[in-house]
C-alpha positions as CSV (number, residue, x, y, z in Angstrom):
1,M,105.2,13.2,133.3
2,L,104.1,16.8,133.5
3,L,107.5,18.0,132.1
4,A,107.2,15.6,129.2
5,M,103.6,16.9,128.4
6,A,104.8,20.5,128.6
7,W,107.7,19.7,126.2
8,A,105.4,17.9,123.7
9,L,103.0,20.9,123.8
10,L,105.9,23.3,123.1
11,V,107.2,21.2,120.2
12,G,103.7,20.9,118.8
13,C,103.1,24.6,118.9
14,T,106.4,25.3,117.2
15,Q,105.6,22.8,114.5
16,D,102.2,24.5,113.9
17,D,103.9,27.8,113.3
18,P,105.5,27.8,109.9
19,L,107.6,30.9,110.9
20,A,109.2,29.2,113.9
21,S,112.0,27.8,111.8
22,L,113.1,31.2,110.4
23,P,116.1,33.0,111.9
24,E,115.5,36.0,114.1
25,G,115.2,39.3,112.4
26,F,113.6,41.0,109.4
27,W,113.6,39.1,106.1
28,V,112.2,39.6,102.7
29,V,112.2,37.0,99.9
30,G,111.0,37.7,96.4
31,S,111.6,38.3,92.7
32,A,114.5,40.7,92.2
33,R,112.8,42.0,89.0
34,A,109.4,42.4,90.7
35,L,110.8,44.2,93.8
36,A,113.0,46.7,91.8
37,P,110.1,49.2,91.1
38,T,109.6,49.6,94.9
39,F,113.2,50.7,95.4
40,E,113.0,53.1,92.5
41,A,109.8,54.6,94.0
42,A,111.4,54.9,97.5
43,R,114.4,56.7,95.9
44,A,112.1,59.4,94.6
45,W,111.6,60.5,98.2
46,S,114.8,62.5,98.0
47,G,116.5,63.7,101.1
48,T,114.8,61.1,103.4
49,N,116.2,58.0,105.2
50,L,113.9,55.9,103.1
51,A,115.6,57.1,99.9
52,A,119.1,56.7,101.4
53,A,118.3,53.1,102.4
54,A,116.7,52.3,99.0
55,L,119.8,53.2,96.9
56,P,122.2,50.4,98.1
57,L,119.3,47.9,98.1
58,A,118.4,48.8,94.6
59,T,122.0,48.4,93.4
60,A,122.5,45.1,95.1
61,T,119.1,43.7,94.0
62,A,119.8,44.6,90.4
63,A,122.7,42.2,90.4
64,C,120.4,39.3,91.2
65,P,119.1,37.4,88.2
66,D,116.1,35.9,89.8
67,T,115.3,35.4,93.5
68,V,116.6,37.7,96.2
69,L,116.9,37.5,100.0
70,I,117.0,40.8,101.9
71,G,117.3,41.0,105.6
72,G,119.3,41.0,108.8
73,A,119.1,40.3,112.5
74,T,118.3,43.9,113.2
75,L,117.3,46.9,111.1
76,E,119.9,49.0,112.9
77,G,122.6,46.5,111.9
78,G,121.9,47.0,108.2
79,L,120.3,44.7,105.7
80,K,122.2,42.3,103.5
81,V,121.2,41.2,100.0
82,V,121.8,37.6,98.8
83,C,120.9,36.3,95.3
84,E,119.5,33.0,96.5
85,V,117.1,31.6,99.1
86,P,119.0,29.3,101.6
87,D,117.2,26.4,103.3
88,T,116.9,28.4,106.6
89,V,114.3,30.7,105.0
90,A,112.7,28.3,102.5
91,V,109.3,28.6,104.2
92,L,109.4,32.3,103.4
93,G,110.0,31.5,99.8
94,K,106.9,29.3,99.7
95,L,104.9,32.2,101.3
96,A,106.1,34.4,98.4
97,E,104.8,32.1,95.7
98,G,102.3,34.0,93.5
99,H,103.5,37.4,94.9
100,A,106.4,39.7,94.2
101,G,107.7,38.8,97.7
102,A,107.0,37.9,101.3
103,F,108.4,39.2,104.6
104,V,108.7,38.3,108.2
105,L,109.2,40.7,111.1
106,P,111.3,40.3,114.3
107,G,109.6,38.8,117.3
108,P,109.4,35.8,119.6
109,P,108.3,32.4,118.3
110,G,104.6,32.3,117.7
111,A,104.3,36.1,117.8
112,R,106.0,37.2,114.6
113,G,104.4,39.3,111.9
114,S,104.5,38.3,108.3
115,G,102.9,39.2,105.0
116,T,103.1,39.4,101.2
117,L,103.7,42.2,98.8
118,D,102.9,42.8,95.2
119,V,104.4,45.5,92.9
120,A,103.1,46.8,89.6
121,E,105.6,47.7,86.9
122,N,105.1,51.4,87.6
123,G,105.9,50.9,91.3
124,S,102.4,50.8,92.8
125,L,102.6,48.7,95.9
126,S,100.1,46.4,97.7
127,V,101.0,44.8,101.0
128,Q,99.0,42.3,103.1
129,A,100.3,41.8,106.7
130,D,99.3,39.6,109.6
131,L,100.6,40.8,112.9
132,P,100.2,39.9,116.6
133,F,97.6,42.2,118.2
134,P,99.4,44.5,120.7
135,A,98.4,44.4,124.3
136,S,95.8,46.8,125.5
137,G,96.3,49.6,128.0
138,S,98.5,52.0,126.0
139,A,98.2,54.8,123.6
140,W,97.8,52.2,120.9
141,D,94.2,51.7,122.0
142,L,93.4,55.0,120.2
143,V,94.3,53.6,116.8
144,L,94.0,49.8,117.1
145,P,90.9,48.7,115.1
146,A,88.1,46.5,116.0
147,G,86.9,43.7,113.7
148,E,83.8,45.7,112.6
149,P,84.0,48.6,110.1
150,P,83.6,52.2,111.5
151,G,80.3,52.7,109.6
152,P,79.0,55.9,107.9
153,N,81.5,58.8,107.7
154,V,80.7,61.9,109.7
155,L,83.2,64.1,107.9
156,P,83.1,64.6,104.1
157,V,86.0,62.8,102.3
158,E,85.7,64.7,99.0
159,G,88.8,66.7,98.4
160,A,90.5,65.5,101.6
161,L,94.3,65.6,101.8
162,V,94.1,63.1,104.7
163,H,91.2,61.1,106.0
164,A,91.2,58.6,108.9
165,H,88.3,56.7,110.4
166,V,88.8,54.2,113.2
167,R,86.5,52.0,115.3
168,Q,88.6,51.2,118.3
169,H,88.9,47.6,119.5
170,R,88.2,49.1,123.0
171,V,87.5,52.6,124.3
172,A,90.8,54.1,125.2
173,D,91.6,54.7,128.9
174,V,91.7,58.5,128.6
175,A,92.7,59.0,132.2
176,S,95.8,56.8,132.0
177,L,96.8,58.4,128.7
178,V,96.5,61.9,130.0
179,G,97.8,61.2,133.5
180,G,97.7,63.5,136.5
181,S,99.2,64.0,139.9
182,G,98.0,65.2,143.3
183,E,94.4,65.5,144.5
184,G,93.4,67.7,141.5
185,G,95.0,65.2,139.0
186,D,93.2,62.3,140.7
187,V,89.8,64.1,140.4
188,F,90.5,64.9,136.7
189,M,91.5,61.2,136.0
190,M,88.2,60.0,137.7
191,Q,86.2,62.5,135.5
192,A,88.1,61.4,132.4
193,D,87.6,57.7,133.1
194,L,83.9,58.3,133.7
195,F,83.5,60.3,130.5
196,A,85.2,57.6,128.5
197,A,83.1,54.8,129.9
198,T,79.8,56.5,129.7
199,V,80.0,59.0,126.7
200,L,82.5,57.8,124.1
201,S,81.3,55.3,121.6
202,G,84.7,54.0,120.6
203,S,85.1,55.6,117.1
204,W,86.8,58.7,115.8
205,E,87.4,60.3,112.5
206,F,89.9,62.9,111.2
207,A,90.1,64.9,108.0
208,M,92.3,67.6,106.5
209,W,91.4,69.6,103.5
210,P,93.2,72.3,101.5
211,A,92.8,75.9,102.9
212,G,89.6,77.6,102.2
213,E,89.1,81.0,100.5
214,G,91.2,83.7,102.3
215,G,93.1,81.1,104.4
216,A,96.6,79.6,104.1
217,V,96.5,76.8,106.7
218,P,94.8,73.6,105.6
219,Q,91.4,73.1,107.2
220,A,91.1,70.2,109.7
221,A,88.5,68.6,111.9
222,L,88.2,65.7,114.4
223,S,85.0,63.8,115.0
224,I,84.7,61.9,118.3
225,G,81.9,59.3,118.4
226,V,79.6,59.7,121.4
227,R,76.6,58.0,122.9
228,S,74.9,61.3,123.7
229,E,75.5,64.5,121.9
230,E,73.9,66.5,124.7
231,V,76.1,65.0,127.4
232,A,79.2,65.4,125.2
233,A,78.5,69.1,124.6
234,R,77.9,69.7,128.3
235,A,81.2,67.8,129.2
236,A,83.1,69.9,126.7
237,A,81.7,73.1,128.1
238,E,82.6,72.0,131.7
239,Y,86.1,71.1,130.5
240,V,86.7,74.6,128.9
241,S,85.2,76.2,132.0
242,S,87.8,74.4,134.2
243,L,90.6,75.5,131.9
244,S,89.3,79.1,132.0
245,A,90.1,79.1,135.7
246,R,93.8,78.9,134.9
247,W,94.0,80.5,131.4
248,P,92.2,83.4,129.9
249,L,89.9,81.5,127.5
250,A,86.8,83.1,126.0
251,A,84.3,80.6,124.7
252,Q,81.7,82.2,122.5
253,P,78.5,80.7,121.1
254,Q,78.3,80.8,117.3
255,E,76.2,79.3,114.5
256,V,78.3,77.2,112.1
257,G,76.8,75.2,109.3
258,G,73.3,75.9,110.6
259,L,74.1,74.3,114.0
260,P,74.8,75.9,117.4
261,A,78.6,75.7,118.0
262,T,81.1,77.0,120.6
263,C,84.4,78.7,119.5
264,L,87.5,79.8,121.3
265,G,89.1,83.0,120.1
266,G,92.4,84.9,120.8
267,L,94.5,81.8,121.5
268,K,97.5,83.0,119.3
269,L,99.2,79.6,119.6
270,L,99.2,78.5,116.0
271,P,98.3,80.1,112.7
272,E,94.5,80.5,112.3
273,L,93.8,78.3,115.4
274,A,90.5,79.2,116.9
275,P,88.9,75.8,117.9
276,C,85.1,75.4,117.3
277,W,83.0,72.4,118.2
278,A,79.4,71.3,117.8
279,P,77.5,68.1,118.5
280,A,76.3,66.5,115.2
281,R,75.6,63.1,113.7
282,G,76.3,61.2,116.9
283,S,79.6,62.8,117.4
284,L,81.3,65.8,118.9
285,V,82.9,67.5,115.9
286,V,85.9,69.8,116.6
287,G,87.3,72.1,113.9
288,W,90.6,73.9,113.7
289,N,88.5,77.1,113.4
290,A,85.0,78.1,112.3
291,A,85.8,77.6,108.6
292,S,87.1,74.1,109.3
293,L,84.1,73.2,111.4
294,G,81.8,74.5,108.6
295,R,83.7,72.2,106.1
296,A,83.4,69.3,108.5
297,L,79.6,69.7,108.8
298,A,79.0,69.7,105.1
299,P,77.0,66.7,103.9
300,S,78.7,63.3,103.8
301,S,77.2,60.3,102.1
302,S,80.2,57.9,102.1
303,S,81.0,55.1,104.5
304,S,84.3,53.5,105.6
305,E,84.4,49.8,104.8
306,A,87.3,49.3,107.3
307,S,89.2,51.3,109.9
308,G,92.1,53.1,108.2
309,V,93.7,56.2,106.8
310,V,93.9,57.6,103.3
311,V,96.6,60.2,102.3
312,D,96.3,62.0,98.9
313,F,99.9,63.0,98.2
314,K,98.9,64.3,94.7
315,A,97.3,67.3,96.3
316,F,100.2,68.2,98.7
317,S,102.2,70.2,96.2
318,A,99.7,73.1,96.1
319,V,99.4,73.0,99.9
320,D,103.2,73.1,100.3
321,S,103.5,76.0,98.0
322,A,100.8,78.0,99.8
323,L,102.3,77.4,103.2
324,T,105.8,78.3,102.0
325,Q,104.6,81.5,100.3
326,T,102.7,82.6,103.5
327,F,104.9,81.6,106.3
328,A,108.5,81.0,105.0
329,P,111.0,83.8,104.7
330,A,111.1,85.6,101.4
331,G,112.9,83.7,98.7
332,T,112.3,80.3,100.2
333,S,111.5,77.6,97.6
334,P,108.6,75.2,98.3
335,P,109.6,71.6,99.2
336,D,110.6,69.4,96.3
337,D,107.5,67.7,94.7
338,S,109.0,64.2,95.0
339,Y,106.3,62.1,96.8
340,P,106.8,58.7,95.3
341,W,103.2,57.6,95.7
342,G,100.1,59.6,94.8
343,R,97.6,58.0,97.1
344,V,98.3,55.7,100.1
345,H,95.5,53.7,101.8
346,L,96.2,51.8,105.0
347,S,93.4,49.8,106.5
348,G,93.1,47.2,109.3
349,A,90.9,45.0,111.4
350,R,91.2,42.7,114.4
351,R,90.8,39.0,113.9
352,D,90.9,37.2,117.2
353,D,94.4,37.8,118.6
354,R,95.8,39.0,115.2
355,L,95.9,42.3,113.4
356,E,95.3,42.2,109.6
357,L,96.6,45.2,107.7
358,T,96.3,46.1,104.0
359,L,98.4,48.8,102.4
360,R,97.9,50.2,98.9
361,A,100.3,52.8,97.5
362,D,99.5,54.0,94.0
363,R,102.2,55.7,92.0
364,R,101.5,59.2,90.8
Protein backbone atom coordinates (compact mmCIF):
# COMPACT_ATOMS: atom_id res chain seq x y z
CA MET A 1 0.00 0.00 0.00
CA LEU A 2 2.76 2.45 0.95
CA LEU A 3 4.67 1.57 -2.22
CA ALA A 4 1.58 2.30 -4.34
CA MET A 5 1.05 5.65 -2.59
CA ALA A 6 4.70 6.60 -3.18
CA TRP A 7 4.43 5.68 -6.88
CA ALA A 8 1.22 7.71 -7.26
CA LEU A 9 2.88 10.69 -5.60
CA LEU A 10 5.90 10.42 -7.91
CA VAL A 11 3.70 10.18 -11.01
CA GLY A 12 1.57 13.09 -9.86
CA CYS A 13 4.60 15.33 -9.28
CA THR A 14 5.95 14.43 -12.70
CA GLN A 15 2.66 15.29 -14.35
CA ASP A 16 2.55 18.65 -12.56
CA ASP A 17 5.95 19.55 -13.99
CA PRO A 18 5.53 20.42 -17.69
CA LEU A 19 9.29 20.07 -18.21
CA ALA A 20 9.40 16.48 -16.96
CA SER A 21 8.67 15.09 -20.44
CA LEU A 22 11.60 16.90 -22.05
CA PRO A 23 14.78 15.00 -22.88
CA GLU A 24 17.81 15.67 -20.70
CA GLY A 25 20.12 18.45 -21.77
CA PHE A 26 20.03 22.05 -22.95
CA TRP A 27 17.36 22.95 -25.51
CA VAL A 28 16.13 26.12 -27.22
CA VAL A 29 13.02 26.36 -29.40
CA GLY A 30 12.09 29.50 -31.25
CA SER A 31 11.70 31.47 -34.43
CA ALA A 32 14.76 31.16 -36.65
CA ARG A 33 14.26 34.71 -37.94
CA ALA A 34 13.79 36.17 -34.45
CA LEU A 35 16.85 34.41 -33.00
CA ALA A 36 19.19 35.36 -35.85
CA PRO A 37 20.10 38.85 -34.48
CA THR A 38 21.32 37.24 -31.24
CA PHE A 39 23.87 35.13 -33.10
CA GLU A 40 24.98 38.14 -35.11
CA ALA A 41 25.50 40.13 -31.90
CA ALA A 42 27.48 37.28 -30.31
CA ARG A 43 29.69 37.02 -33.41
CA ALA A 44 30.69 40.66 -32.88
CA TRP A 45 32.59 39.58 -29.74
CA SER A 46 35.50 38.54 -31.93
CA GLY A 47 38.20 36.29 -30.56
CA THR A 48 35.98 34.74 -27.85
CA ASN A 49 34.48 31.28 -27.43
CA LEU A 50 31.05 32.89 -27.64
CA ALA A 51 31.76 34.24 -31.12
CA ALA A 52 33.23 30.91 -32.24
CA ALA A 53 30.13 29.03 -31.08
CA ALA A 54 27.75 31.58 -32.63
CA LEU A 55 29.11 31.23 -36.19
CA PRO A 56 27.99 27.64 -36.91
CA LEU A 57 24.70 28.21 -35.07
CA ALA A 58 24.00 31.30 -37.17
CA THR A 59 24.77 29.42 -40.37
CA ALA A 60 22.60 26.43 -39.48
CA THR A 61 19.73 28.55 -38.19
CA ALA A 62 19.68 30.65 -41.36
CA ALA A 63 18.76 27.49 -43.28
CA CYS A 64 15.56 27.07 -41.25
CA PRO A 65 12.49 28.74 -42.81
CA ASP A 66 10.50 29.02 -39.59
CA THR A 67 10.92 27.19 -36.27
CA VAL A 68 14.28 25.97 -35.06
CA LEU A 69 15.37 23.56 -32.32
CA ILE A 70 18.86 24.04 -30.89
CA GLY A 71 20.28 21.78 -28.21
CA GLY A 72 22.05 18.69 -27.05
CA ALA A 73 22.47 16.34 -24.12
CA THR A 74 25.53 18.31 -22.97
CA LEU A 75 27.05 21.65 -23.93
CA GLU A 76 30.46 19.98 -24.17
CA GLY A 77 29.13 17.53 -26.74
CA GLY A 78 28.10 20.33 -29.08
CA LEU A 79 24.70 21.69 -30.05
CA LYS A 80 22.67 20.44 -32.97
CA VAL A 81 20.23 22.51 -35.04
CA VAL A 82 16.97 21.04 -36.39
CA CYS A 83 14.44 22.97 -38.50
CA GLU A 84 11.40 21.50 -36.76
CA VAL A 85 10.04 20.85 -33.29
CA PRO A 86 9.61 17.12 -32.61
CA ASP A 87 6.90 15.89 -30.25
CA THR A 88 9.49 15.22 -27.54
CA VAL A 89 9.96 18.97 -27.02
CA ALA A 90 6.47 20.18 -27.96
CA VAL A 91 5.93 21.55 -24.46
CA LEU A 92 8.91 23.85 -24.99
CA GLY A 93 7.36 25.07 -28.21
CA LYS A 94 4.24 26.09 -26.28
CA LEU A 95 6.41 27.94 -23.76
CA ALA A 96 7.95 29.89 -26.64
CA GLU A 97 4.57 31.14 -27.93
CA GLY A 98 4.54 34.95 -27.91
CA HIS A 99 8.35 35.10 -27.59
CA ALA A 100 11.34 34.75 -29.87
CA GLY A 101 12.16 31.51 -28.11
CA ALA A 102 12.16 29.42 -24.95
CA PHE A 103 14.83 27.29 -23.32
CA VAL A 104 15.32 24.60 -20.72
CA LEU A 105 18.52 23.82 -18.83
CA PRO A 106 19.97 20.46 -17.75
CA GLY A 107 18.91 19.11 -14.39
CA PRO A 108 17.00 16.35 -12.59
CA PRO A 109 13.20 16.14 -12.96
CA GLY A 110 11.47 18.90 -11.02
CA ALA A 111 14.65 20.93 -10.69
CA ARG A 112 15.35 22.15 -14.20
CA GLY A 113 15.66 25.79 -15.11
CA SER A 114 13.69 27.29 -17.96
CA GLY A 115 12.81 30.64 -19.46
CA THR A 116 11.89 32.74 -22.45
CA LEU A 117 13.85 35.15 -24.60
CA ASP A 118 12.91 38.03 -26.85
CA VAL A 119 15.13 39.67 -29.45
CA ALA A 120 14.74 43.06 -31.12
CA GLU A 121 15.65 43.48 -34.77
CA ASN A 122 18.90 45.26 -33.80
CA GLY A 123 19.93 42.33 -31.57
CA SER A 124 18.94 43.71 -28.17
CA LEU A 125 18.12 40.76 -25.94
CA SER A 126 15.67 40.19 -23.08
CA VAL A 127 15.67 36.95 -21.08
CA GLN A 128 13.35 35.79 -18.29
CA ALA A 129 14.55 32.72 -16.40
CA ASP A 130 13.12 30.57 -13.62
CA LEU A 131 15.76 28.42 -11.89
CA PRO A 132 15.93 26.14 -8.85
CA PHE A 133 17.37 28.07 -5.92
CA PRO A 134 20.88 26.73 -5.08
CA ALA A 135 21.55 25.19 -1.70
CA SER A 136 22.95 27.45 1.01
CA GLY A 137 26.33 27.11 2.65
CA SER A 138 28.65 27.99 -0.22
CA ALA A 139 30.21 31.01 -1.85
CA TRP A 140 26.94 31.43 -3.76
CA ASP A 141 25.49 32.94 -0.56
CA LEU A 142 27.46 36.09 -1.35
CA VAL A 143 25.47 36.76 -4.53
CA LEU A 144 22.18 34.85 -4.24
CA PRO A 145 19.47 37.49 -3.77
CA ALA A 146 16.64 37.71 -1.29
CA GLY A 147 13.09 38.42 -2.37
CA GLU A 148 13.27 42.00 -1.13
CA PRO A 149 15.07 44.78 -3.05
CA PRO A 150 18.39 46.08 -1.69
CA GLY A 151 17.01 49.56 -1.04
CA PRO A 152 18.78 52.93 -1.38
CA ASN A 153 22.17 52.89 -3.06
CA VAL A 154 25.15 53.83 -0.92
CA LEU A 155 27.44 54.34 -3.91
CA PRO A 156 26.70 56.80 -6.73
CA VAL A 157 25.74 55.07 -9.98
CA GLU A 158 26.19 58.08 -12.26
CA GLY A 159 28.96 57.37 -14.76
CA ALA A 160 29.65 53.88 -13.35
CA LEU A 161 31.23 51.28 -15.64
CA VAL A 162 29.94 48.51 -13.38
CA HIS A 163 27.42 48.71 -10.56
CA ALA A 164 26.21 45.77 -8.47
CA HIS A 165 23.87 45.86 -5.48
CA VAL A 166 22.69 42.70 -3.72
CA ARG A 167 20.59 41.95 -0.67
CA GLN A 168 21.67 38.42 0.18
CA HIS A 169 19.07 35.76 0.91
CA ARG A 170 21.14 34.98 4.00
CA VAL A 171 24.27 36.48 5.53
CA ALA A 172 27.18 34.50 4.12
CA ASP A 173 29.12 32.22 6.45
CA VAL A 174 32.35 34.22 6.27
CA ALA A 175 34.28 31.75 8.41
CA SER A 176 33.58 28.75 6.20
CA LEU A 177 34.34 30.72 3.03
CA VAL A 178 37.69 31.99 4.30
CA GLY A 179 38.67 28.84 6.12
CA GLY A 180 41.50 28.28 8.55
CA SER A 181 43.60 25.60 10.17
CA GLY A 182 45.18 25.08 13.53
CA GLU A 183 44.44 26.94 16.74
CA GLY A 184 44.98 30.37 15.18
CA GLY A 185 42.72 29.52 12.27
CA ASP A 186 40.00 28.27 14.64
CA VAL A 187 40.12 31.54 16.57
CA PHE A 188 39.90 33.56 13.36
CA MET A 189 36.93 31.51 12.15
CA MET A 190 35.13 32.08 15.46
CA GLN A 191 35.76 35.83 15.18
CA ALA A 192 34.64 35.92 11.55
CA ASP A 193 31.49 33.95 12.35
CA LEU A 194 30.67 36.29 15.24
CA PHE A 195 31.32 39.35 13.05
CA ALA A 196 29.01 38.06 10.31
CA ALA A 197 26.24 37.18 12.73
CA THR A 198 26.28 40.40 14.76
CA VAL A 199 27.55 43.15 12.44
CA LEU A 200 26.76 42.38 8.78
CA SER A 201 23.27 43.36 7.60
CA GLY A 202 23.24 41.09 4.55
CA SER A 203 23.69 43.57 1.71
CA TRP A 204 26.65 44.75 -0.33
CA GLU A 205 27.28 47.09 -3.25
CA PHE A 206 30.14 47.46 -5.71
CA ALA A 207 30.87 50.16 -8.26
CA MET A 208 33.64 50.92 -10.74
CA TRP A 209 34.07 54.27 -12.45
CA PRO A 210 36.55 55.61 -15.03
CA ALA A 211 39.89 56.80 -13.65
CA GLY A 212 39.91 60.22 -12.07
CA GLU A 213 42.15 63.13 -12.93
CA GLY A 214 45.82 62.11 -12.85
CA GLY A 215 45.03 58.38 -12.58
CA ALA A 216 45.03 55.51 -15.06
CA VAL A 217 43.33 52.74 -13.11
CA PRO A 218 39.53 52.82 -12.87
CA GLN A 219 38.22 53.90 -9.49
CA ALA A 220 36.43 51.19 -7.52
CA ALA A 221 34.70 50.79 -4.16
CA LEU A 222 32.84 48.19 -2.14
CA SER A 223 30.09 49.01 0.35
CA ILE A 224 29.33 46.37 3.02
CA GLY A 225 26.04 46.84 4.85
CA VAL A 226 26.45 46.79 8.65
CA ARG A 227 24.17 47.09 11.67
CA SER A 228 26.61 49.35 13.51
CA GLU A 229 29.09 51.64 11.77
CA GLU A 230 31.07 52.05 15.00
CA VAL A 231 31.43 48.31 15.60
CA ALA A 232 32.33 47.70 11.94
CA ALA A 233 35.04 50.39 11.99
CA ARG A 234 36.48 48.94 15.19
CA ALA A 235 36.46 45.41 13.73
CA ALA A 236 38.25 46.65 10.60
CA ALA A 237 40.92 48.35 12.75
CA GLU A 238 41.43 45.18 14.78
CA TYR A 239 41.70 43.08 11.63
CA VAL A 240 44.35 45.38 10.11
CA SER A 241 46.19 45.38 13.45
CA SER A 242 46.31 41.57 13.44
CA LEU A 243 47.66 41.60 9.88
CA SER A 244 50.29 44.15 10.86
CA ALA A 245 51.76 41.57 13.20
CA ARG A 246 52.74 39.50 10.15
CA TRP A 247 53.19 42.11 7.41
CA PRO A 248 54.50 45.67 7.50
CA LEU A 249 51.20 47.53 7.09
CA ALA A 250 50.88 51.20 7.96
CA ALA A 251 47.32 52.35 8.62
CA GLN A 252 47.03 56.12 8.64
CA PRO A 253 43.99 58.25 9.59
CA GLN A 254 42.87 60.55 6.81
CA GLU A 255 39.88 62.72 6.00
CA VAL A 256 38.13 61.69 2.78
CA GLY A 257 34.95 63.30 1.53
CA GLY A 258 34.61 65.18 4.79
CA LEU A 259 34.58 61.95 6.84
CA PRO A 260 37.27 60.33 9.01
CA ALA A 261 38.82 57.42 7.11
CA THR A 262 41.72 55.00 7.41
CA CYS A 263 44.14 54.31 4.54
CA LEU A 264 46.89 51.78 3.93
CA GLY A 265 49.92 52.99 2.01
CA GLY A 266 53.02 51.43 0.51
CA LEU A 267 51.47 48.09 -0.46
CA LYS A 268 52.97 48.03 -3.98
CA LEU A 269 50.83 45.03 -4.91
CA LEU A 270 48.73 46.46 -7.74
CA PRO A 271 48.77 49.80 -9.58
CA GLU A 272 47.45 52.67 -7.48
CA LEU A 273 46.27 50.28 -4.75
CA ALA A 274 46.15 51.99 -1.35
CA PRO A 275 42.90 50.85 0.31
CA CYS A 276 40.91 53.41 2.28
CA TRP A 277 37.75 52.78 4.25
CA ALA A 278 35.22 54.78 6.23
CA PRO A 279 31.91 54.01 7.94
CA ALA A 280 29.08 55.85 6.18
CA ARG A 281 25.37 55.50 5.38
CA GLY A 282 24.93 52.29 7.35
CA SER A 283 27.88 50.64 5.61
CA LEU A 284 31.60 50.17 5.74
CA VAL A 285 32.78 51.70 2.45
CA VAL A 286 36.15 50.48 1.13
CA GLY A 287 37.84 52.23 -1.79
CA TRP A 288 40.71 51.11 -4.03
CA ASN A 289 42.49 54.26 -2.83
CA ALA A 290 41.60 57.66 -1.37
CA ALA A 291 40.36 58.97 -4.71
CA SER A 292 38.08 55.94 -5.12
CA LEU A 293 36.72 56.36 -1.61
CA GLY A 294 36.09 60.04 -2.28
CA ARG A 295 34.13 59.10 -5.41
CA ALA A 296 32.19 56.48 -3.43
CA LEU A 297 31.21 58.97 -0.73
CA ALA A 298 29.75 61.43 -3.23
CA PRO A 299 25.98 61.97 -2.85
CA SER A 300 23.74 59.22 -4.18
CA SER A 301 19.99 59.64 -4.57
CA SER A 302 19.06 56.48 -6.51
CA SER A 303 17.73 53.15 -5.26
CA SER A 304 18.06 49.60 -6.59
CA GLU A 305 14.67 48.09 -7.37
CA ALA A 306 16.11 44.57 -7.37
CA SER A 307 19.38 42.83 -6.60
CA GLY A 308 21.56 42.78 -9.68
CA VAL A 309 24.44 44.14 -11.71
CA VAL A 310 24.64 46.70 -14.53
CA VAL A 311 27.61 46.84 -16.93
CA ASP A 312 28.02 49.80 -19.30
CA PHE A 313 30.16 48.43 -22.13
CA LYS A 314 29.81 51.67 -24.11
CA ALA A 315 32.28 53.34 -21.74
CA PHE A 316 34.86 50.52 -21.82
CA SER A 317 36.63 51.70 -24.96
CA ALA A 318 38.11 54.81 -23.33
CA VAL A 319 39.15 52.79 -20.26
CA ASP A 320 40.81 50.09 -22.41
CA SER A 321 42.74 52.74 -24.30
CA ALA A 322 43.94 54.48 -21.13
CA LEU A 323 45.09 51.22 -19.53
CA THR A 324 46.87 50.12 -22.70
CA GLN A 325 48.63 53.44 -23.07
CA THR A 326 49.79 53.43 -19.44
CA PHE A 327 50.71 49.82 -18.71
CA ALA A 328 51.16 47.94 -22.01
CA PRO A 329 54.49 47.84 -23.88
CA ALA A 330 55.06 50.64 -26.36
CA GLY A 331 53.31 50.06 -29.66
CA THR A 332 50.60 47.84 -28.20
CA SER A 333 47.16 48.49 -29.70
CA PRO A 334 44.16 48.74 -27.39
CA PRO A 335 41.67 45.83 -27.43
CA ASP A 336 39.26 45.71 -30.32
CA ASP A 337 36.16 47.75 -29.57
CA SER A 338 33.80 44.90 -30.35
CA TYR A 339 31.45 44.62 -27.37
CA PRO A 340 28.20 43.37 -28.91
CA TRP A 341 25.95 44.97 -26.33
CA GLY A 342 26.25 48.49 -24.96
CA ARG A 343 24.51 48.00 -21.62
CA VAL A 344 23.77 44.74 -19.81
CA HIS A 345 21.51 44.54 -16.77
CA LEU A 346 21.07 41.30 -14.80
CA SER A 347 18.66 41.28 -11.84
CA GLY A 348 17.16 38.57 -9.68
CA ALA A 349 15.01 37.74 -6.68
CA ARG A 350 14.13 34.68 -4.65
CA ARG A 351 10.58 33.35 -4.89
CA ASP A 352 10.12 30.51 -2.42
CA ASP A 353 12.51 27.76 -3.62
CA ARG A 354 13.04 29.34 -7.06
CA LEU A 355 15.34 32.02 -8.42
CA GLU A 356 13.83 34.48 -10.91
CA LEU A 357 16.34 36.21 -13.19
CA THR A 358 15.89 38.97 -15.74
CA LEU A 359 18.58 39.84 -18.29
CA ARG A 360 18.44 42.86 -20.57
CA ALA A 361 21.23 43.40 -23.10
CA ASP A 362 20.92 46.51 -25.27
CA ARG A 363 22.80 46.79 -28.52
CA ARG A 364 25.18 49.71 -28.87
